[in-house]
N, C-alpha and C positions, 0 to 999 in steps of 0.2 A: 716495438716495432710500426705498430698500429699509430704511435702516437706522433712521429715524426712524418710517417706516409700520409696521414690526413692533413699534416702542415704542408707537406708538400703539394697534396690537392688543390688546398686553399691559394698556393702559391701560384700553381699553374692557371688558375682559376683569374686570379686577377691580370695575369701575363694576357692570356689566351681567349679566357674564356667570354660568355654572355654579360653585356652591362649590366642586365637585370637581376634581381637576385642574388647579387654577389656578396659574399661575406668577405668585408673586409678586414684584414689582421696586421697589427703593426709590423715592421721589419725586427724589432727584438724579437718579438715571439716566435716569428719563422726561424730566426738563428738559433735561438735557445732550445728549439725540437727539432733541429732540422737532420738529416743525414751526414751533413758536414761537421757538425760537431761530435759526433761520435767516432770519428777518425782520430781525434786524440786521446781515446781512452786506448789506442794501439800504438805498439812500438811500429815504424815506418818499414814495411814489407812490400814490395812492388809485386810482387806477385798475388799474394793476400789481399792489398786493397785493390788491384785490377777485380779479381774475382767477387769482392763485396760492391764494388762498383756495379759490374755487369747483372750481379743479382738483385741488387736495389733499382737498375732502370728497369729490368724486367716487371717487377713486382710493381712498380711504377705505372707501367704501360697495361697491368692487367688490372688495376684499382683504377685507374683512368676511365677504362671502359666501362665500369660498374658504377661511378659516378652519376650523380643526378644532373649535377651542372654538366657532365659531357654527353647526355642522351643525344642522339640525333647528330654526334660528330663525324667527320667523314674520316677516312684513313690518312688522309694527307694532314687533315688539324691534328690528327691523336700523334702523328709521326712527327709533325711539326713542335708540338708540345715536348716529346720527349727529346727532342734535337738541342731545344731551348733548356731544358732542365740538364742534360749532358753538361752544356756549355757551361752553364751557370756553376753547375759543382766544381767542374775541372779547373775553372777559374779562379775560384775560391780554393781549390787544394792544392793549386799549380807548384807553389813552394816546396810543397811536402811531397809530392808524386813524381815530379821533373828532375832527372839525373840526381835523383835520393842516394845513390851511394857513391861511395871513393871509387870503387871500381867502375861506375858509369862514368865518372869526370875523368878519368885515367884513360879509359877506352877512347873518350871525345878526342882527347889530347892526341892520344897516338896517331888517331888516323889522321887529323888533321894535319899533324906535322909531316908524315908521310906524304899526304896529297900534296904539300907545299913544295916537297921535295921533288914530285913526279911533275911537276907543273912546270920544271927548269927545262924538262926534255923529251915527254913524251908526247908523240905525235899520233895522229889516226891511223896511221900505216903499222904502227905498232900493236894495234889492237884489230889488226887485219880488215879494217874498215873500207871498203872497195873506195873508189877516187869519185865514182860515180855517186855516192851518196855523202861526200864528203862537201861540207856547206859550214863552215864557223862562222862566219857572220851572222847566219840564221840560227845557229845554235844558242847564240847568246841571250836571245828571248828566252829559251829552255833553262840556261843557266840561271838568268835573273830568277825566274819564278822558282827555280830550287832553292836558291839563297833566301827567301823569303821565309821559309818554313819555319825558322828560328824566331820569327816575329808574333806570331800567336801563342797563344795559350790554350785553346781548346783543340781536342783531336780531329776533332771535321775539319776545323780550318787547317792546320797541319796537312792533313790527307788533300784537301783540295790543292796544296801548294805542289805537291808532288804529282797530282794529276792533271795537272795543269801543263808542268814540265815534261810529263810523258806524251801528252795528247800533241802537243807543240813538236816533239820528235817523230811522233808515228806521223803525223800530218806530213812533216818536212820529207820523210821516208816515201808516203806516197806519190808525192809530188815528184821528188826526183825520180822515182820508178816509172811515173808515166810520161815523163819527158825525154827518159833515156831507154826507153823499152826494156826497162832491168826488172828481173824475176824476184821478188823480195822474197827472203828465207827465213820470215817470221822472226822467231826469238833469236836466230842469227843473226839477225841483221839490227836488232832492235838493241839487244841489250849490249854489244860491244859503243854503241852510241852512247848507250846511256850512262856507261862505265866511263866513258871519255868526257861527256858533259858533267858528270858528277865530280872529275877530278879536276875540270876547268872550274867548276863554281865554288867547289870544296866548302859545301854548305857547314856553317857552325854547329858542333854539336850533333851530328849525323847520327851514331849512334843511340845517345838518348833520345832525339826525335823520334827514330823508327820504334823503341822500344816501348815509348810514351803511348802512340798511336795503337801498337800491338796488344797494349794492356787495357789503355781505356776509351778506344773506339768502340760504340756498340760492333758487337761480334756479327749481326745480322746486316750490316752496313759493309763488312769486309767480304764481299763475294763478287763473283762476274769480273767484269772489265776492272772494279776498284782493287781487286784481289790481286789479279794478273799486274798490273803497275806496280804496287806496292810489293810484291812477291819479286819482281825482277830487281826494283833499287835495293832490297835486303840481299839479295843474290849480287847485285854491284859492289856493296859495302863489303861483303864477306870476299870477293873475288879481290879488292882493293889490301883488304885487311893481308890478305895471303900474297899478296903478289909478288911476284920474282921475275927473274929472267925467264925461267920455262913458260912463266904465263904470259910471254911478250913476245911477238917474232924481233927478236933481239937478242945479239949473243951475251954468254953469260959475263964476260969480260967486259964487253961494253957498257952493261948495265950497271955492273959494281963501279966502272969509272965516271957514269955519268952520276950515280948518286953521290959518289964521292966530291963530285966537282960540285953539285949543287948545294951540298953541306956547306963546302968553303966558301961560296959563293954569299949565302946566308950570313956566315960569318963575317965576311969581308963587309957585307951592307949591313952588319949590325941587327939583322933581324931575329925578334926573340921570338921563343916559340909560344906557339898561339894559346889563350890562355883557355881554359875548357869551361868557363863560366857562361853565362849569355853575356853576347856581346851584340845583341840587335833586336832588342826588347820595346824598342822606340812604339811598333806598330801592333803591340798588344791590343790596344783598345779597338781596333777596327772590327767591324762586324765581319768582313769576308772579304778572303783574299781572290782579287780580280787580276786578271792578265796585266804584266805590265806594261805602263806607257813608255813607249820608246821618247827618250829625253835628247835627242839628237842635238847639236847645234847648228841652226838657222844659219846661209850667209849673212841674212840681216834679219833686226828683230823687228818688231810690230812699227817702232819710231822710225825705221829706217837707217839705224844705226848699225854701220857695217862693222860684225865680229872682228874682220881683218885691223879694222883702227884701232881697234882697243889693245892688238898685239902689235903695234907699231913700233913699241919701245924694245923691243929686240925680241926674236925669236929664240935666242938661246934661252930665254926666261920660260919659256915653254917649251921643253925639249920633247914633248909627247906627240906634237904636231901632226907629224909624219909616222907613228907608229901604228901598227897593226894590232888587233884586239891578241894574236896569237901569241905576240912578243912580250905582251906585259906578264909581270912576276907578282908574288904576293909581295916582294920586297920595294915594287913601285908604289905600293899604296900609301903608303906614310907621304911621298912626293907628291903624288896626283892630289890627294885633299888637302894639300898646303897649296898646290899650286890653284884647284879650285876655288877656295875660301879667297884667295888673291882677285882670282879673275870677278868673283862676285861682289868682294868689297869695291873694286872698283868701277864696275858697272853700274853699281845701286848710287855708287856717290857721284857718278856723270849725269844718271838719269835725276837724280837731285838738283844738281847744277842747272841742266836743261829746264827744270820745272820751275826753279825760281827766275830764270832768265826769262822764261815766256808768262810770266805773272807780273813780271816788273814791266813788262812790256802792254800789258792791258789793264793794268791799275788805273790809271789816270786818263780814259780815252779825252781826244780834243774833238769838242762837238764844233763842226764847221756850217756856219750859216749858208743857207743855198738863196741865190739870187732868183727873183721871179722868173719864172720860165724854164728855170734849169731842171734837168730831170737827170738824178744822178743814183745809181744802185748803191745800196749801204755797203760798207766794205768789207771786203770778203776775210774772212778770218783765216790765220796762219794754216797753209797746208789744205786749205778748201779748193775744190776742182770746180771752175765756171762750169755752169750748166751749159749743156749744148745749147740750147734755146737763145741764149744771151749772144753766140756770135752767129745767129744767123743773118743779122743784118750787114756783120761785118762783109 
């Protein structure tokens, strides 16, 4: 244990330590004696793996504090070092530790399929969300944050996605309460909105992500505000798993009929069961999950080309132009993706054509000789606005 601990210290020295007096060791040596390799000596066991990671991080923190290279380091620097070590270790062990058992994969798929059915008919009123707090357009930002959770491998970054989602919801509730003089009821107002946002977002592998954070995030970081929001999402997941007519302000017969109608609609649309495996790992290399950027279509782009002009071929080709966010279902994703690719392809081709056209106009400029005493301003490039001073003599 001392062997790989010392190697870990050298690794942290290279990452965060002082530049002078540093002992540089090769990546092969670090890897051969690292804590990561020791995992291959044991059969996968989420609970045991989580305990071993927590013990490892605690041991490393104690050793760092006593190591000569870290004499005089602040608490913030030591904390950053341990955070970096947690991310490094868990990124390397991700394939072993995330959704490691068939039971986890099954739970992910069952939750995702149930949510996809609920999306077809569940409304805020069914969860007793007061009308004054309902703002589905604003909740989209919270949904986007929650959907990002599966795009990261480090437990801290996954947890940040959850915190961003919950903070957006909390801020929206506070703003609504202030503007409408509504007295908030704490968790009684917050949890139903979080449940609704979770259903609308249907984050992939929700069960596995929550379990991963619970086991592998440093326990001393799962406190205070973080613990409150995380616990609420765990409660939201449990509520969805057990959800039936009794859980909602909805008649039992109506609930069953709505679920059956949703199943039939999925069959008719050819919607396949959602896979339990990772579907959004494309962002795994990002450093930190920040707030989502809103990607709304503007009326015109920076070149002044109207988006409406791109749609002139016929609005029937773009059936979602007048759709509201709450009307969309999981079955629309494939169609939306196809339409998105079509629009981007057409837009890209149009931009290239415009660029080639503008280049062809400037390739062979004609030099016009000026007669004596003639004063002429140089030709203005296309799109350039005449200076105000040029018009003063007019």
